[in-house]
C-alpha positions in Angstrom: 20.7 9.6 9.0 19.3 6.9 10.9 16.5 4.6 10.0 16.2 3.7 6.6 14.4 6.2 4.5 10.5 4.6 2.6 11.0 5.7 -0.5 6.8 5.4 -0.4 4.9 7.4 2.4 2.5 4.8 4.6 -0.8 5.0 3.3 -4.2 4.7 5.0 -6.9 1.6 3.9 -9.9 1.7 3.4 -11.4 -1.2 6.6 -11.3 -4.8 4.6 -14.7 -4.9 4.9 -15.3 -1.6 3.5 -12.4 -2.8 0.2 -14.2 -5.9 0.1 -18.1 -4.4 -0.3 -16.1 -2.1 -3.4 -14.7 -5.1 -4.8 -17.5 -6.7 -5.5 -19.3 -3.9 -6.9 -16.6 -3.4 -9.7 -18.5 -3.6 -12.4 -16.3 -6.1 -14.8 -16.9 -8.6 -11.0 -21.0 -7.6 -11.1 -20.8 -9.4 -14.5 -17.9 -12.1 -13.9 -20.1 -13.4 -11.0 -23.4 -12.9 -13.1 -22.2 -15.5 -15.4 -20.6 -17.3 -13.4 -23.9 -18.6 -11.8 -25.8 -18.3 -14.7 -23.0 -21.0 -16.5 -25.0 -24.4 -16.1 -24.7 -28.3 -17.1 -25.6 -26.9 -21.0 -22.8 -24.1 -20.9 -20.3 -24.6 -23.8 -17.0 -23.7 -23.9 -13.8 -23.8 -26.2 -10.5 -25.8 -25.8 -9.2 -22.4 -24.6 -12.0 -22.2 -21.4 -13.8 -19.3 -23.5 -17.3 -19.3 -23.9 -18.3 -19.9 -27.1 -19.7 -17.9 -30.3 -23.0 -18.9 -30.3 -23.6 -18.8 -26.3 -22.4 -15.1 -26.6 -25.8 -13.3 -27.2 -27.2 -15.2 -24.5 -24.3 -14.8 -21.9 -24.8 -10.9 -23.3 -28.5 -10.6 -22.9 -28.0 -12.3 -19.0 -26.6 -9.3 -18.3 -28.9 -6.5 -19.8 -26.8 -6.2 -22.8 -27.5 -5.7 -26.2 -27.0 -9.3 -28.6 -24.4 -7.5 -31.1 -20.7 -7.2 -31.0 -20.2 -4.8 -28.3 -22.6 -6.8 -25.9 -20.6 -10.2 -27.0 -17.4 -8.5 -26.6 -18.1 -7.3 -22.0 -19.9 -10.7 -21.7 -16.8 -12.5 -23.0 -14.5 -10.2 -21.2 -16.5 -10.8 -18.0 -16.5 -14.6 -18.9 -12.3 -14.5 -18.9 -12.5 -13.0 -15.6 -15.2 -15.6 -14.4 -12.5 -18.3 -15.3 -9.2 -16.9 -14.4 -10.4 -15.9 -10.7 -11.7 -19.3 -9.9 -15.2 -18.1 -10.1 -16.3 -20.8 -12.8 -13.8 -24.4 -13.5 -13.4 -25.6 -17.5 -12.9 -28.6 -17.9 -11.5 -29.5 -21.2 -12.8 -30.9 -23.8 -12.0 -35.1 -24.0 -9.5 -35.9 -26.4 -7.6 -32.4 -25.8 -4.1 -33.0 -27.9 -5.4 -36.3 -29.3 -6.1 -34.2 -32.6 -6.7 -31.2 -34.0 -10.7 -30.3 -34.2 -10.7 -26.7 -32.7 -14.2 -27.5 -33.2 -14.0 -29.8 -29.4 -15.9 -28.3 -26.4 -15.2 -28.2 -23.1 -17.8 -28.6 -19.4 -18.1 -26.0 -16.9 -18.9 -26.2 -13.2 -18.9 -23.2 -10.1 -16.0 -22.9 -9.2 -15.0 -23.1 -4.9 -14.9 -19.1 -5.4 -17.8 -18.9 -6.1 -18.9 -19.2 -2.6 -17.0 -17.4 -1.3 -18.1 -14.5 -2.5 -21.3 -14.7 0.2 -19.5 -17.0 3.3 -16.1 -16.1 2.7 -14.3 -13.4 4.6 -13.2 -10.0 3.4 -9.9 -11.6 2.7 -10.6 -14.3 0.9 -12.8 -11.9 -1.4 -10.3 -9.7 -1.9 -7.5 -12.4 -2.4 -10.1 -13.3 -5.5 -10.5 -9.6 -6.7 -7.0 -9.4 -6.5 -6.3 -12.5 -8.9 -8.9 -10.2 -11.2 -7.0 -7.5 -10.7 -3.3 -9.3 -12.1 -6.2 -11.0 -15.7 -7.1 -7.5 -16.3 -3.3 -5.7 -15.8 -2.0 -8.8 -18.2 -5.1 -8.3 -20.3 -4.1 -3.8 -20.2 -0.3 -5.1 -21.2 -0.9 -7.3 -24.2 -0.9 -6.2 -28.0 -2.7 -4.3 -30.1 -3.4 -6.7 -32.6 -4.4 -4.5 -35.8 -4.5 -7.4 -38.1 -3.7 -10.8 -36.1 -3.7 -12.8 -39.8 -0.6 -10.7 -40.7 1.4 -12.3 -37.6 0.2 -16.2 -38.4 2.9 -18.0 -41.0 2.0 -20.7 -43.0 2.6 -23.5 -40.3 0.5 -22.0 -38.0 2.7 -20.4 -35.8 2.8 -17.0 -34.9 5.8 -14.9 -35.4 5.8 -12.7 -32.1 9.0 -11.0 -33.1 6.5 -9.2 -35.7 4.5 -7.5 -33.0 7.6 -6.0 -31.5 6.3 -5.9 -28.3 7.8 -6.6 -25.6 5.7 -8.6 -22.0 8.1 -7.5 -19.1 8.9 -3.6 -20.8 5.0 -3.3 -21.3 3.6 -4.8 -17.5 7.0 -2.3 -16.1 5.9 0.4 -17.9 2.5 0.5 -16.3 3.3 -0.6 -13.0 5.7 2.3 -13.0 2.6 4.7 -14.1 0.5 3.4 -11.6 3.4 3.5 -9.0 3.5 7.6 -10.1 -0.3 7.9 -9.7 0.1 5.8 -6.6 2.6 8.5 -4.8 0.8 11.3 -6.4 -2.4 10.0 -4.7 -0.2 10.2 -1.8 0.9 13.7 -1.9 0.5 15.9 1.3 -0.3 13.0 3.3 -3.3 12.1 1.0 -4.6 15.5 0.2 -3.0 14.7 -3.6 -6.4 12.3 -4.6 -6.9 15.0 -7.4 -7.7 13.3 -10.6 -4.0 13.6 -12.4 -3.9 14.5 -16.1 -2.8 12.1 -18.1 -0.6 13.6 -20.1 1.4 14.5 -17.5 1.1 10.8 -15.6 3.0 10.1 -19.4 4.7 12.6 -19.6 6.3 11.3 -15.7 7.5 8.1 -17.3 8.9 9.7 -20.5 10.5 13.3 -19.5 13.6 13.3 -18.2 13.3 14.9 -14.9 17.1 16.9 -16.0 14.9 18.4 -19.3 14.0 21.2 -19.4 11.7 22.1 -22.8 11.3 18.9 -24.2 12.0 18.0 -27.8 10.0 17.2 -31.0 11.1 13.5 -30.1 10.3 13.4 -26.3 6.5 15.2 -27.4 6.2 12.3 -29.5 6.6 9.7 -27.4 4.8 11.3 -24.4 1.7 10.8 -27.1 2.1 7.4 -27.9 1.8 6.5 -24.2 -1.0 8.3 -23.6 -2.5 6.8 -26.6 -1.7 3.7 -25.4 -2.7 4.7 -21.2 -6.1 5.5 -22.6 -6.8 2.5 -24.0 -5.1 0.8 -20.7 -7.2 2.8 -18.2 -10.5 2.4 -20.6 -9.2 -1.3 -19.3 -8.7 -1.7 -15.9 -11.5 0.8 -15.2 -13.7 -2.1 -15.0 -12.3 -3.6 -11.9 -12.5 -0.9 -9.6 -9.0 0.4 -9.4 -9.6 3.7 -10.9 -11.8 6.7 -12.0 -11.2 7.2 -15.6 -12.3 9.9 -17.7 -10.9 9.3 -21.5 -9.1 11.3 -24.1 -12.2 13.2 -26.1 -12.2 11.4 -29.0 -13.8 14.4 -31.1 -9.5 16.0 -30.2 -8.3 13.9 -32.7 -10.2 15.9 -35.6 -9.0 18.9 -34.2 -5.6 18.2 -33.1 -4.2 14.8 -34.4 -1.9 14.8 -31.7 -3.3 15.4 -28.0 0.0 16.0 -26.2 0.9 19.0 -28.5 -1.4 21.0 -26.9 -2.0 20.1 -23.3 0.9 22.0 -22.1 -0.8 24.6 -22.3 -4.5 23.8 -22.3 -6.2 26.0 -19.6 -8.0 23.6 -17.3 -11.0 22.7 -19.4 -9.5 21.8 -21.6 -6.5 19.5 -20.0 -9.6 17.5 -18.5 -10.7 16.0 -22.4 -7.1 14.9 -22.6 -8.1 12.3 -19.9 -7.7 12.6 -16.2 -7.4 9.5 -13.8 -8.3 9.1 -10.5 -6.7 6.1 -8.2 -10.0 4.5 -5.5 -9.3 3.5 -2.7 -9.5 0.3 -3.9 -7.2 0.8 -6.6 -5.0 1.7 -3.7 -5.2 -1.2 -1.9 -5.2 -3.0 -5.5 -1.9 -1.2 -6.1 0.0 -1.3 -3.1 -0.3 -5.2 -3.0 0.9 -5.7 -5.8 3.6 -3.9 -5.1 3.9 -5.7 -2.0 4.6 -8.8 -4.2 7.2 -7.5 -6.3 9.3 -6.9 -2.7 8.7 -3.1 -3.1 8.6 -1.4 0.8 4.8 0.0 1.0 3.7 1.0 4.0 -0.1 1.5 5.8 -1.1 3.1 8.3 -2.0 -0.2 11.2 0.7 -2.1 10.7 3.3 -1.6 13.1 -0.8 -1.6 15.7 1.1 -5.2 17.1 4.3 -4.4 17.2 6.6 -3.9 19.9 7.3 -0.2 20.6 10.8 -0.4 19.8 9.2 -0.8 15.9 6.9 1.2 16.5 8.9 3.9 16.6 11.4 3.0 14.0 8.9 2.5 11.9 7.3 5.9 12.4 10.2 7.7 11.5 10.4 10.0 8.7 6.3 9.4 8.2 4.0 12.4 7.6 3.1 13.7 11.2 -0.4 13.0 10.4 0.4 9.7 9.6 2.8 8.8 12.7 -0.2 10.0 14.4 -2.7 7.7 13.5 -0.1 4.4 13.5 0.8 5.5 17.4 -3.1 5.8 18.5 -3.4 2.5 17.1 -1.1 1.5 18.5 -2.0 2.6 21.7 -5.4 2.0 21.4 -4.3 -2.1 20.7 -3.0 -2.0 24.9 -5.9 -0.8 26.1 -7.3 1.8 28.7 -5.7 -0.2 31.6 -1.8 -0.5 29.7 -1.7 3.3 29.3 1.5 2.6 31.7 3.1 -0.2 30.3 2.8 1.0 27.5 4.6 3.8 28.1 7.8 2.5 29.8 8.0 0.5 26.7 8.2 3.5 24.8 10.2 5.4 26.8 12.6 2.4 27.4 12.5 2.1 22.7 13.9 6.0 23.1 17.2 5.0 24.6 20.3 4.8 23.1 22.7 6.8 21.7 22.8 5.7 17.7 22.2 8.0 15.4 18.2 7.5 15.3 18.3 8.1 18.8 17.0 11.5 18.8 14.3 11.0 16.7 13.1 8.0 18.5 12.8 10.5 21.7 10.9 13.2 19.1 8.8 10.1 18.5 8.4 9.0 21.7 7.3 13.1 23.4 4.2 12.4 21.2 3.4 9.5 21.6 3.3 10.3 25.4 0.9 13.2 24.7 -1.2 11.0 23.3 -1.7 8.7 25.8 -2.8 11.2 28.6 -2.4 11.5 31.5 -2.4 7.9 32.4 0.9 7.7 31.9 2.4 9.5 34.7 3.7 7.1 36.7 6.3 5.9 33.7 7.8 9.5 32.8 8.2 10.1 36.8 10.1 6.7 37.3 12.6 8.3 34.2 12.9 11.8 35.7 16.9 10.9 36.9 17.2 9.4 33.9 20.2 11.6 31.5 18.8 11.0 28.1 15.0 11.1 29.0 14.5 13.1 32.1 14.9 16.2 30.5 11.3 14.5 27.9 9.7 13.8 31.4 10.2 17.2 32.8 8.5 18.9 29.8 6.1 16.6 29.4 4.9 17.1 33.3 4.7 20.4 32.4 3.0 20.2 29.9 0.0 18.3 31.6 0.6 20.9 34.7 2.3 18.9 37.1 3.8 21.7 39.9 6.4 19.2 41.4 8.3 18.7 38.7 11.8 19.3 40.1 14.3 21.8 37.6 16.3 20.3 35.1 20.1 20.9 35.6 22.3 22.9 33.2 23.3 19.6 31.7 20.5 18.4 31.0 18.8 21.7 30.0 21.8 21.2 27.0 21.9 17.7 26.2 17.9 18.5 25.3 18.7 21.3 23.0 21.5 19.5 21.2 18.9 16.4 21.3 16.2 18.0 19.8 17.9 19.8 17.3 19.5 16.0 16.0 15.7 15.2 16.1 14.4 17.5 13.8 17.8 17.3 11.4 17.1 13.6 11.1 13.4 14.8 10.5 14.2 17.4 7.6 11.5 19.7 9.1 10.6 23.1 7.8 13.8 25.2 7.9 11.6 28.1 8.9 10.5 26.5 11.7 14.0 24.4 12.5 15.8 28.0 11.8 13.2 29.3 14.6 14.1 26.5 16.5 17.6 26.7 16.5 17.7 30.6 17.6 15.0 29.6 20.4 17.0 27.4 21.4 20.5 29.7 21.8 19.0 32.4 23.3 16.8 31.5 26.2 20.5 30.6 27.8 23.4 33.4 27.9 26.4 32.1 26.7 24.8 29.1 25.3 27.9 28.3 22.8 30.8 29.1 25.5 29.0 26.0 27.1 27.3 23.5 25.2 30.0 22.2 23.4 31.0 20.3 26.3 27.6 18.3 25.9 28.5 14.2 26.1 26.3 13.5 23.4 27.1 12.0 20.2 25.4 14.8 17.9 26.6 17.8 19.7 29.4 18.5 17.2 27.0 18.1 13.7 24.1 20.0 15.7 26.9 23.0 16.4 27.4 23.0 12.6 24.0 23.1 11.6 23.3 25.8 13.9 26.5 27.6 12.2 24.7 27.2 9.1 20.5 28.7 10.2 21.0 31.0 12.5 20.4 34.3 10.9 22.6 36.8 13.6 26.3 36.6 12.6 27.6 36.4 15.4 25.8 33.8 16.8 26.3 31.3 13.6 30.3 32.3 14.0 30.2 31.5 17.8 28.2 28.3 17.0 31.0 27.2 14.6 33.0 27.6 17.3 31.6 25.2 19.9 31.5 22.9 16.8 34.8 23.0 16.5 35.6 22.8 20.5 33.5 19.9 20.1 35.5 18.4 17.5 38.4 18.7 19.1 36.9 17.4 22.4 35.8 14.2 21.0 39.2 14.0 19.0 38.2 14.6 16.1 
């Protein structure tokens, strides 16, 4: 009805100091840093900045890895990350481009970012780590080359069309999966951080929402997506964004198609099909990618330094716990001596006759409850305000004030309409909303005979909702009649 509803719920992030520590502890990042500090004037790199093959065993040994193909692969991966994140600066081979000498070698020196890992701020460390996440994400969406030689033509060029690979489509699919994982992690106010079965995550991208029983073709697509995601999450886990339990390779021999039986497997079996959980660092990293792509991905604390108007509008559709946390941060930013000015600012921002005003007043009331007794002078100052007087009386009564002037009948009815309008806008639980409707109408004899006269923009809409929600048939009919009168009074 009022403020634009965010697609993504607000995320509660760990502090930047905690996230920076997590970034520095990510296994792949640790290996990249160790190689960056190991490299010296004698280190030999190829024309593409890669560590030459002859150096890989020594690099693997420095990392405590076996000097075999697997150790060399890990060392090569870590070296690429060190170059991609600016921990190392590579100088191209002399004379590059003047000949066709594939054996030409360049030199390497420590990059500026290497020193920042010990002297920089948490923000600077996280910026370096985000560059690493981008690099690993690109690796994860790169094509799988079973036989690279078949793609090279006689002239040495690579036939990319033969790959059947669309880089934008691959990146979009993986970002969609990570976005769904982000949403699942934030479900139920952040309580949904249990590991997610890989089949469910793959199906979330493949199976249409309105499809009942998936077809064989859809199941095959889910299976293919699972296997691709299994490879991708194996690559993403070392950079620290996920905790991943890979698909049990024994399933390939047992069933052939891991997606066929996952839906009917018991909980113990499902874990064999891959389980993934987004880490706190992963929440930070995926949100950063979303923001860079232009998505609205709010975080608790975003509004702490904004005005009261931005606060009340910003938390309009936040879950209760997130809204409470945001308000507490906002109040804390104003200090103990700023309680009265803060309360006055909140009350001023709550005024208005626009569609979002009732919900602003509801959140203003919640904010004032958290402000404590220090807000009383600001609250008493609006007792005669037609929009805020009822709210002020409720607050004073809840805080034990005994000298609160009785509200007029007009103010009582206005507050009832405003309260229900706010709850309708907030899409509260149906049972709670029904209880509110019935409770408010029962407090006053002849409620529907009088309430239609209330000069509130939402009067007719609220009365129509009361007619739908009230369990008593006579009261529901009276509410609908009152809604008709309210619309007639307002000129349609």
